[in-house]
C-alpha positions as CSV (number, residue, x, y, z in Angstrom):
1,M,-25.0,35.2,-27.2
2,L,-27.5,32.3,-27.6
3,K,-24.6,29.8,-27.0
4,F,-23.7,31.6,-23.8
5,A,-27.4,31.6,-22.6
6,L,-27.8,27.9,-23.3
7,G,-24.6,27.2,-21.4
8,T,-25.8,29.2,-18.4
9,M,-29.2,27.5,-18.5
10,S,-27.5,24.1,-18.6
11,A,-25.4,25.0,-15.6
12,L,-28.4,26.2,-13.6
13,L,-30.3,23.0,-14.4
14,V,-27.3,20.9,-13.1
15,S,-27.2,23.0,-10.0
16,S,-30.9,22.7,-9.4
17,A,-30.7,18.9,-9.8
18,V,-28.0,18.7,-7.1
19,F,-29.9,20.9,-4.7
20,A,-33.2,19.1,-5.4
21,A,-31.6,15.9,-4.1
22,D,-31.6,15.0,-0.4
23,M,-29.0,17.1,1.3
24,T,-27.4,16.3,4.7
25,I,-25.4,18.7,6.8
26,Y,-22.9,16.8,9.1
27,T,-21.7,18.7,12.1
28,A,-18.6,17.8,14.0
29,K,-16.5,19.0,16.9
30,K,-13.9,19.8,14.3
31,I,-13.5,19.3,10.6
32,I,-9.9,19.3,9.4
33,T,-10.2,20.1,5.7
34,M,-6.6,20.0,4.4
35,E,-7.5,23.2,2.5
36,A,-5.5,26.3,3.2
37,N,-8.3,28.8,2.7
38,I,-10.7,27.1,5.2
39,P,-8.4,24.8,7.2
40,E,-11.0,24.0,9.9
41,A,-14.8,23.9,10.0
42,T,-17.6,22.5,12.1
43,A,-20.2,21.6,9.4
44,V,-20.2,20.2,5.9
45,A,-23.2,19.9,3.5
46,V,-23.4,16.8,1.3
47,A,-25.7,15.9,-1.6
48,E,-25.4,13.3,-4.4
49,G,-22.3,11.9,-2.8
50,R,-20.4,15.2,-3.1
51,I,-19.6,18.1,-0.9
52,V,-21.8,21.1,-1.5
53,S,-20.4,23.5,1.1
54,V,-18.1,23.7,4.1
55,G,-18.2,26.1,7.1
56,S,-20.2,26.4,10.3
57,L,-23.8,25.5,10.8
58,D,-24.7,29.2,10.8
59,S,-23.0,29.7,7.4
60,L,-24.9,26.7,6.0
61,E,-28.3,27.8,7.4
62,G,-29.4,28.9,3.9
63,F,-29.3,25.3,2.7
64,I,-31.7,24.3,5.4
65,K,-34.2,27.1,4.6
66,T,-33.9,27.0,0.9
67,H,-33.3,23.3,0.1
68,G,-34.6,21.5,3.1
69,A,-31.2,20.2,4.2
70,V,-31.3,17.8,7.2
71,V,-28.8,18.3,10.0
72,D,-27.1,15.2,11.2
73,D,-25.2,15.8,14.5
74,Q,-24.0,12.2,15.2
75,F,-20.4,13.4,14.9
76,A,-20.8,16.3,17.3
77,D,-18.1,15.0,19.6
78,K,-15.9,13.7,16.8
79,V,-13.3,14.9,14.4
80,L,-13.7,14.6,10.6
81,M,-10.8,14.5,8.1
82,P,-10.7,13.6,4.4
83,G,-11.0,9.9,3.9
84,F,-7.5,8.4,4.3
85,M,-5.7,7.1,1.2
86,D,-3.2,4.3,0.7
87,P,-1.4,4.8,-2.6
88,H,0.5,1.6,-2.6
89,I,-1.2,-1.6,-1.5
90,H,-1.6,-5.2,-2.8
91,P,-5.1,-6.5,-2.3
92,S,-4.1,-10.1,-3.2
93,L,-1.3,-10.2,-0.6
94,P,-3.5,-9.8,2.5
95,A,-6.2,-11.8,0.7
96,V,-3.7,-14.7,0.5
97,L,-1.8,-14.2,3.7
98,T,-4.8,-13.7,6.1
99,Q,-5.7,-17.3,5.2
100,F,-2.8,-18.2,7.6
101,P,-1.4,-17.2,11.0
102,F,1.2,-14.4,11.2
103,L,4.5,-15.0,13.0
104,A,6.7,-11.9,12.5
105,P,9.1,-9.7,14.5
106,D,6.3,-7.1,14.9
107,D,2.8,-7.3,16.3
108,W,-0.2,-7.7,14.1
109,Q,-3.9,-7.0,14.8
110,L,-6.0,-8.4,12.0
111,P,-9.7,-9.3,11.4
112,T,-8.5,-12.9,11.8
113,G,-7.0,-12.3,15.3
114,D,-4.0,-10.8,17.1
115,F,-0.6,-12.2,16.4
116,P,2.2,-10.9,18.8
117,G,5.7,-10.6,17.4
118,V,8.8,-12.5,18.3
119,K,12.3,-11.2,17.9
120,T,14.6,-14.2,18.7
121,H,15.3,-17.6,17.2
122,D,14.2,-19.5,20.3
123,A,11.0,-17.6,20.6
124,Y,10.2,-18.1,17.0
125,I,10.8,-21.9,17.1
126,D,8.7,-22.1,20.3
127,R,5.8,-20.2,18.7
128,L,6.1,-22.1,15.4
129,K,5.8,-25.4,17.2
130,K,2.6,-24.2,19.0
131,L,1.0,-22.9,15.8
132,V,1.8,-26.2,14.0
133,A,0.3,-28.2,16.8
134,L,-2.9,-26.1,16.7
135,H,-3.0,-26.6,12.9
136,E,-2.7,-30.4,13.3
137,A,-5.4,-30.5,15.9
138,S,-7.8,-28.5,13.8
139,D,-10.2,-29.6,11.1
140,H,-7.9,-28.5,8.3
141,D,-7.7,-29.3,4.6
142,A,-5.1,-32.1,4.2
143,A,-4.2,-30.8,0.7
144,V,-3.0,-27.5,2.2
145,P,0.3,-27.3,4.1
146,F,0.7,-25.3,7.3
147,I,1.9,-21.8,6.3
148,A,3.1,-19.0,8.6
149,W,4.0,-15.5,7.3
150,G,6.6,-13.2,8.8
151,Y,9.9,-15.1,9.1
152,H,13.1,-13.0,8.9
153,Q,16.6,-14.3,9.4
154,L,18.0,-11.2,11.1
155,W,15.6,-11.8,14.0
156,H,14.8,-15.5,13.7
157,G,18.1,-17.0,12.7
158,D,18.6,-19.8,10.1
159,V,15.3,-21.6,9.7
160,K,15.6,-23.5,6.4
161,R,14.6,-26.9,5.0
162,P,17.0,-29.1,7.2
163,L,15.7,-27.6,10.5
164,L,12.0,-27.7,9.3
165,N,12.5,-31.4,8.4
166,E,14.0,-32.0,11.9
167,L,11.2,-30.2,13.7
168,F,8.3,-31.4,11.5
169,P,9.2,-34.6,9.7
170,D,5.6,-35.5,8.9
171,T,3.8,-32.2,8.8
172,P,3.9,-30.1,5.6
173,V,5.3,-26.7,6.8
174,M,6.1,-23.6,4.8
175,L,7.4,-20.2,5.9
176,W,6.5,-17.1,4.0
177,H,9.2,-14.5,4.5
178,R,8.5,-11.1,6.0
179,S,9.4,-9.6,2.6
180,F,6.7,-11.7,0.9
181,H,9.3,-12.3,-1.8
182,E,10.7,-15.5,-0.4
183,V,9.2,-18.9,0.6
184,I,10.8,-21.8,2.5
185,G,9.4,-25.3,2.8
186,N,10.2,-28.8,4.2
187,D,10.2,-32.2,2.5
188,A,6.7,-33.0,3.5
189,A,5.4,-29.7,2.0
190,F,7.2,-30.2,-1.2
191,A,6.0,-33.8,-1.5
192,L,2.4,-32.7,-0.9
193,L,2.6,-30.0,-3.6
194,G,4.6,-31.9,-6.1
195,I,7.6,-29.5,-6.0
196,T,10.8,-31.1,-7.2
197,E,14.4,-30.1,-7.7
198,A,13.6,-29.2,-11.3
199,D,11.5,-26.3,-10.0
200,A,14.5,-24.9,-8.3
201,Q,16.4,-25.0,-11.6
202,V,13.9,-22.7,-13.4
203,Y,15.6,-19.7,-11.8
204,P,18.8,-21.3,-10.3
205,E,20.1,-18.0,-9.1
206,E,17.0,-17.4,-7.1
207,A,16.4,-20.7,-5.4
208,S,18.2,-23.3,-3.3
209,W,16.9,-26.8,-3.3
210,E,19.1,-27.8,-0.5
211,D,17.7,-25.1,1.8
212,G,14.2,-25.4,0.4
213,H,14.4,-21.7,-0.2
214,F,12.8,-19.9,-3.2
215,W,13.0,-16.1,-3.6
216,E,11.9,-13.4,-6.1
217,N,11.3,-15.2,-9.5
218,G,12.0,-18.5,-7.9
219,A,9.3,-17.9,-5.4
220,K,6.8,-17.3,-8.2
221,V,7.6,-20.8,-9.5
222,L,6.8,-22.3,-6.1
223,V,3.6,-20.2,-5.7
224,A,2.4,-21.5,-9.0
225,K,2.2,-24.9,-7.4
226,M,-0.1,-23.6,-4.7
227,P,-3.5,-23.1,-6.5
228,F,-5.4,-23.5,-3.3
229,L,-4.3,-19.9,-2.5
230,F,-6.7,-18.7,-5.1
231,A,-9.7,-21.0,-4.6
232,P,-12.7,-18.7,-4.8
233,D,-13.9,-19.5,-1.3
234,R,-10.5,-19.0,0.4
235,Y,-9.5,-16.0,-1.7
236,G,-12.9,-14.5,-1.5
237,K,-12.8,-14.7,2.3
238,G,-9.3,-13.2,2.3
239,M,-10.4,-10.4,0.1
240,E,-13.2,-9.7,2.5
241,N,-10.5,-9.5,5.2
242,F,-8.7,-7.0,3.1
243,Y,-11.7,-4.7,2.7
244,E,-12.4,-4.9,6.4
245,M,-8.8,-3.9,7.1
246,L,-9.2,-0.9,4.8
247,H,-12.4,0.2,6.6
248,Q,-11.0,-0.3,10.1
249,A,-8.0,1.9,9.0
250,G,-10.3,4.7,7.7
251,V,-9.1,4.2,4.1
252,T,-11.7,5.3,1.5
253,T,-9.3,5.1,-1.6
254,A,-6.5,2.7,-2.3
255,L,-4.1,2.3,-5.2
256,D,-3.1,-1.3,-5.9
257,M,0.5,-1.6,-7.0
258,G,0.8,-5.0,-8.6
259,T,-2.1,-6.5,-10.5
260,G,-0.9,-9.8,-11.8
261,I,1.6,-10.4,-9.1
262,F,0.6,-14.1,-9.0
263,G,0.7,-14.5,-12.8
264,D,-3.1,-14.5,-13.6
265,P,-4.2,-10.9,-13.8
266,V,-7.5,-11.6,-15.5
267,G,-8.5,-14.1,-12.8
268,E,-7.2,-11.8,-10.0
269,I,-9.2,-8.8,-11.4
270,A,-12.3,-10.9,-11.7
271,L,-12.0,-12.1,-8.1
272,I,-11.4,-8.6,-6.8
273,R,-14.4,-7.2,-8.7
274,S,-16.7,-10.0,-7.7
275,T,-15.8,-9.6,-4.0
276,A,-16.3,-5.8,-4.3
277,E,-19.7,-6.2,-5.9
278,R,-20.8,-8.7,-3.3
279,V,-19.5,-6.8,-0.2
280,Q,-20.0,-3.2,-1.5
281,P,-17.2,-1.8,0.6
282,P,-16.9,1.9,1.4
283,T,-13.7,2.0,-0.5
284,R,-12.7,2.5,-4.1
285,L,-9.7,0.6,-5.5
286,V,-7.6,1.4,-8.5
287,L,-5.5,-1.4,-10.0
288,T,-2.1,-1.0,-11.5
289,P,-0.6,-3.3,-14.1
290,L,2.8,-4.7,-13.3
291,I,5.8,-5.1,-15.6
292,T,6.9,-8.5,-14.1
293,D,3.6,-10.0,-14.9
294,F,3.9,-9.2,-18.6
295,L,7.6,-10.3,-18.7
296,A,6.7,-13.6,-17.1
297,R,4.0,-14.2,-19.6
298,K,6.4,-13.1,-22.4
299,K,4.2,-10.2,-23.6
300,T,5.4,-7.3,-25.6
301,P,4.7,-3.7,-24.4
302,E,2.2,-3.4,-27.2
303,E,0.4,-6.6,-26.2
304,A,0.4,-5.4,-22.6
305,L,-1.3,-2.2,-23.6
306,A,-4.0,-4.1,-25.4
307,E,-4.6,-6.2,-22.4
308,I,-4.8,-3.2,-20.1
309,E,-7.3,-1.5,-22.4
310,S,-9.5,-4.7,-22.3
311,W,-9.3,-4.7,-18.5
312,R,-10.7,-1.1,-18.4
313,E,-13.9,-2.3,-20.0
314,G,-15.0,-3.7,-16.6
315,N,-14.3,-0.5,-14.7
316,T,-16.7,0.5,-11.9
317,N,-16.6,3.1,-9.2
318,L,-15.5,0.4,-6.8
319,V,-12.7,-1.2,-8.9
320,A,-11.0,0.4,-11.9
321,V,-7.9,0.2,-14.1
322,K,-6.6,3.7,-14.9
323,D,-3.4,5.1,-16.4
324,H,-0.9,3.8,-13.9
325,F,1.9,1.4,-14.8
326,K,4.5,-0.1,-12.4
327,I,8.0,-1.0,-13.2
328,M,10.3,-3.0,-10.9
329,M,13.9,-1.8,-10.2
330,D,15.8,-3.5,-7.4
331,G,15.0,-6.3,-5.0
332,A,13.0,-6.3,-1.8
333,I,14.3,-4.2,1.2
334,F,13.2,-6.9,3.7
335,S,15.3,-9.5,1.8
336,G,18.4,-7.4,1.7
337,L,18.2,-7.4,-2.1
338,S,18.0,-3.7,-2.7
339,Q,20.7,-2.0,-4.8
340,Y,23.0,0.2,-2.8
341,G,26.0,2.2,-4.1
342,F,29.5,1.9,-2.7
343,P,30.3,0.6,-0.1
344,G,27.1,-1.6,-0.3
345,Y,26.3,-4.2,2.2
346,K,28.6,-4.7,5.2
347,D,28.6,-8.5,4.8
348,G,29.6,-8.3,1.2
349,H,26.4,-9.7,-0.4
350,E,24.8,-7.8,-3.3
351,G,21.3,-6.7,-4.3
352,I,19.6,-7.7,-7.5
353,W,17.8,-6.1,-10.4
354,M,14.3,-7.4,-10.9
355,A,14.8,-7.4,-14.6
356,P,17.7,-6.2,-16.8
357,L,17.8,-2.4,-16.6
358,S,17.7,-2.0,-20.4
359,E,14.5,-4.0,-20.6
360,T,12.9,-2.1,-17.7
361,E,13.7,1.2,-19.4
362,T,12.2,-0.1,-22.7
363,W,8.9,-0.7,-20.9
364,A,9.1,2.5,-18.9
365,R,9.7,4.6,-22.1
366,F,6.8,2.8,-23.9
367,F,4.3,3.6,-21.3
368,W,5.7,7.0,-20.7
369,N,5.1,7.7,-24.4
370,Q,1.5,6.4,-24.0
371,G,0.9,9.0,-21.3
372,F,0.8,6.6,-18.3
373,Q,2.0,7.6,-14.9
374,I,5.0,5.5,-14.1
375,H,5.4,4.0,-10.6
376,A,8.8,2.4,-9.8
377,H,9.5,-0.1,-7.1
378,T,12.8,1.5,-6.0
379,N,14.6,1.0,-2.7
380,G,18.4,1.6,-2.6
381,D,20.3,4.7,-3.7
382,K,21.9,2.9,-6.6
383,S,18.3,2.0,-7.8
384,A,17.2,5.6,-7.3
385,E,20.1,6.8,-9.5
386,A,19.0,4.3,-12.3
387,L,15.4,5.5,-12.1
388,I,16.5,9.2,-12.3
389,G,18.4,8.3,-15.5
390,I,15.4,6.6,-17.0
391,V,13.2,9.7,-16.4
392,Q,15.9,12.0,-17.8
393,R,16.1,10.1,-21.0
394,A,12.4,9.7,-21.3
395,Q,11.9,13.4,-20.8
396,A,14.6,14.2,-23.5
397,E,12.9,11.8,-26.0
398,T,9.2,12.8,-25.3
399,P,8.9,15.9,-23.0
400,R,6.0,15.7,-20.6
401,F,4.6,18.1,-18.1
402,D,3.1,16.9,-14.9
403,H,4.1,13.3,-15.4
404,R,4.4,12.6,-11.7
405,T,6.7,9.6,-12.0
406,T,6.7,8.1,-8.5
407,L,9.5,6.5,-6.7
408,E,7.8,3.7,-4.6
409,H,9.1,2.6,-1.2
410,F,12.0,5.0,-0.8
411,A,14.2,2.9,1.5
412,F,17.1,5.3,0.9
413,A,18.2,8.1,-1.4
414,H,20.7,10.9,-1.1
415,E,19.6,14.5,-0.9
416,E,21.3,15.4,-4.2
417,Q,19.2,12.7,-5.8
418,L,16.1,14.1,-4.4
419,R,17.1,17.5,-5.7
420,Q,17.3,16.0,-9.2
421,M,13.9,14.3,-8.6
422,G,12.3,17.6,-7.7
423,A,13.7,19.2,-10.8
424,L,12.4,16.4,-12.9
425,G,8.8,16.6,-11.5
426,M,9.0,13.2,-9.7
427,A,7.2,12.3,-6.5
428,V,7.8,9.9,-3.6
429,S,5.4,7.3,-2.2
430,A,7.2,6.1,0.9
431,N,6.9,3.3,3.5
432,P,8.1,5.0,6.7
433,Y,7.6,1.7,8.6
434,Y,10.9,0.5,7.1
435,Q,12.9,2.6,9.4
436,Y,10.8,1.5,12.4
437,I,11.2,-2.2,11.9
438,L,14.5,-2.5,10.0
439,A,16.9,0.3,11.1
440,D,18.3,-1.4,14.2
441,A,19.0,-4.8,12.6
442,Y,20.2,-3.3,9.4
443,A,22.5,-0.9,11.1
444,Q,24.2,-3.8,12.9
445,N,24.2,-6.4,10.2
446,W,23.9,-4.9,6.7
447,L,24.1,-1.2,6.1
448,G,25.8,0.6,9.0
449,E,24.5,3.4,11.2
450,D,25.1,6.2,8.6
451,I,22.7,4.6,6.1
452,A,20.3,2.6,8.2
453,R,19.4,5.4,10.6
454,Y,18.6,7.7,7.7
455,M,16.3,5.1,6.0
456,V,13.2,6.7,4.3
457,P,14.6,10.3,4.4
458,L,11.3,12.1,4.2
459,G,12.7,15.3,5.6
460,A,15.2,15.5,2.7
461,A,12.4,15.0,0.2
462,R,10.4,17.8,1.7
463,R,13.5,20.1,1.8
464,Q,13.8,19.5,-1.9
465,N,10.1,20.2,-2.5
466,V,9.3,16.7,-3.6
467,T,5.7,15.7,-2.9
468,V,5.5,12.8,-0.4
469,A,2.8,10.3,0.1
470,L,2.8,7.5,2.7
471,H,1.8,3.9,1.9
472,S,1.6,0.6,3.8
473,D,2.5,-1.8,1.0
474,N,0.5,-4.1,3.2
475,P,1.7,-6.5,4.6
476,M,5.1,-4.8,4.6
477,A,3.5,-2.4,7.1
478,P,0.2,-2.5,9.0
479,L,-2.7,-1.2,6.9
480,S,-3.1,1.9,8.9
481,P,-2.3,5.5,7.7
482,L,-2.1,6.7,11.3
483,V,0.6,4.1,12.0
484,L,2.5,5.3,9.0
485,A,2.1,9.0,10.0
486,D,3.3,8.1,13.5
487,A,6.4,6.4,12.1
488,A,7.1,9.4,9.8
489,V,6.8,11.9,12.7
490,N,8.4,10.1,15.5
491,R,11.1,8.0,13.7
492,T,11.6,5.5,16.5
493,T,12.5,1.9,16.0
494,I,10.9,-1.4,17.1
495,N,13.4,-1.3,20.0
496,G,12.6,2.3,21.0
497,L,15.7,3.9,19.5
498,Q,15.8,7.2,17.6
499,N,16.4,7.4,13.8
500,A,17.7,10.7,12.3
501,Q,15.1,13.2,13.4
502,V,16.2,15.5,10.7
503,E,14.4,13.2,8.3
504,A,11.1,13.4,10.2
505,L,7.9,15.0,8.9
506,T,5.8,17.4,10.9
507,V,2.4,16.3,12.0
508,H,0.8,18.4,9.3
509,E,3.1,17.1,6.6
510,A,2.3,13.5,7.7
511,M,-1.4,14.2,7.6
512,R,-1.1,15.7,4.1
513,A,0.8,12.6,3.1
514,I,-2.2,10.3,3.9
515,T,-4.8,12.7,2.4
516,I,-4.3,15.5,-0.2
517,D,-0.7,14.7,-1.1
518,A,-1.6,11.0,-1.5
519,A,-4.4,12.1,-3.7
520,W,-1.9,14.1,-5.8
521,V,0.3,11.1,-6.2
522,M,-2.7,9.1,-7.4
523,K,-3.8,11.9,-9.8
524,R,-7.0,12.3,-7.9
525,E,-6.5,15.6,-6.1
526,H,-9.3,17.2,-8.2
527,D,-12.0,15.1,-6.4
528,L,-10.4,13.5,-3.4
529,G,-8.0,14.2,-0.5
530,S,-9.5,17.3,1.0
531,I,-12.9,18.6,2.2
532,R,-14.1,21.4,-0.1
533,A,-17.1,22.1,-2.3
534,G,-17.2,19.9,-5.4
535,K,-15.1,17.0,-4.1
536,R,-16.4,13.5,-3.2
537,A,-17.9,13.3,0.3
538,D,-15.3,10.9,1.7
539,F,-14.4,11.4,5.4
540,V,-12.7,9.5,8.2
541,V,-14.4,9.9,11.6
542,L,-11.9,10.1,14.4
543,E,-12.4,10.0,18.2
544,A,-9.6,12.5,18.7
545,N,-7.7,15.1,16.8
546,P,-4.3,13.8,15.5
547,Y,-2.9,17.4,15.7
548,E,-3.7,17.7,19.4
549,V,-2.8,14.3,20.9
550,P,0.9,13.7,22.0
551,I,2.8,12.8,18.9
552,T,3.6,9.4,20.3
553,E,-0.1,8.7,20.4
554,I,-1.0,9.5,16.8
555,K,-1.1,5.8,15.8
556,N,-3.6,5.2,18.7
557,V,-6.2,7.7,17.6
558,Q,-9.3,5.6,17.4
559,I,-11.3,5.4,14.1
560,W,-15.1,5.5,14.6
561,G,-15.8,4.9,11.0
562,T,-16.0,6.5,7.6
563,V,-18.3,8.5,5.4
564,Y,-18.0,7.2,1.8
565,E,-19.6,9.4,-0.9
566,G,-22.0,10.8,1.7
567,T,-23.0,7.5,3.4
568,V,-22.0,6.7,7.0
569,H,-20.2,3.4,7.7
570,Q,-19.4,2.7,11.3
571,V,-16.5,0.6,12.4
572,I,-17.0,0.7,16.2
573,K,-20.2,-0.9,17.2
574,D,-22.1,0.6,20.2
């Protein structure tokens, strides 16, 4: 009895401490909670960075009378939703790439400027010449080559070393492929960076010295010769760009999916943490260790686990390493290196495995047995089949409930595979932008209409009761959950064509996929992803209701700002 009484007293003391703190009641035109019991509200009470109560101003009147809560009506004409979440992002990629201009098939709006897309070879060459001329005329660092991100051969034709040498015989020029997994350079760039034919022989199956073309592991060799990318001033500014992109997109929580992607996880984590501490962004970031980093550094799974545990010692609320681990299955979708089953690619080329499947499974099983959530970079249906097999064998060896093994990217899988995934308790974190930007070109050149139009089959996943989250994998898609939701709902292409509407999400399913279902995929549904008492007070503040605008306008709903753990952060300046 005494034990019960002490427990009750302790709970009352905790409750009193919360209510003794400053409390704010935010009112809004509408609050979309993503909670079935109270789906909509017009007021939310916040204290100590958490939600105290949700309802109407009348229903929260008691908090004003009893606890002195202050009413803040600055959102009276706006819509609140749970803070958006991006469960697959790479902070270091935009931190590196926003150091340079973008020149891609699609349009990009970044903190560093607007970069319109080009879709033909001639337009690409013309824009490239203009960008290089601007670079040469600027006060640039002579030790850094001109770099443009976004080249893709299906739109821009063959632009390799011989053509770059012809166009720019004296200016060091490098093209970073739209996939991020490939880099092309000219003689002047290689001479500047000390890159030789021997570097192309480190991974001879993934580099062509004649073409000046390095991809996958070959590209990592080349990037290792580019230390300027990670100079603290350049990288720090790029990381500030990344955090600004998150804020402009209304993202209050993001899951990194590749710590160590450049081969120096300790340095990368330190740079991310130092930037976060300096900037104090209204966003929390969770970092995910990556199998290919450890393989490149010739670590064992046991050594990798020890490193991960040491990284956790520096965890803060802004940047933390948790219990996520990423394996890599097939190659990049943008590069045409994903693994597809029969009949495969129309032109006869084949995809690749990022590591031998037996080795990948060894790592997956080790971290499975350690209780980690496994995230698997998986694109084609052949790769999905391999991943399902890994999970089946891991489950047979060490049964686990609620493991939430997540198939990342989801370029294509058959519905029977999704049925297996549902039975196994797997989840999908998908990039719906794939079908927007790739379906037309891939239908014509690589995969055929019956595969390409059904890219990212989200409808099939939902039919098989597989939880779906949407991610940007920025810069594979714009860092904008509303752009992703728009792509998932409308399924139109960059050329305005339709892609298999049977695979579309409803508006509500898409909104769940960037809030509560994304939180579930991140194992954070207990404190994030919806607006209810007890959760963190993270909101995105919208100028319009995504449920009420025409579905083709979802991506254009303007973000006013965010509320992060109860504190307001405006994007749009008055």
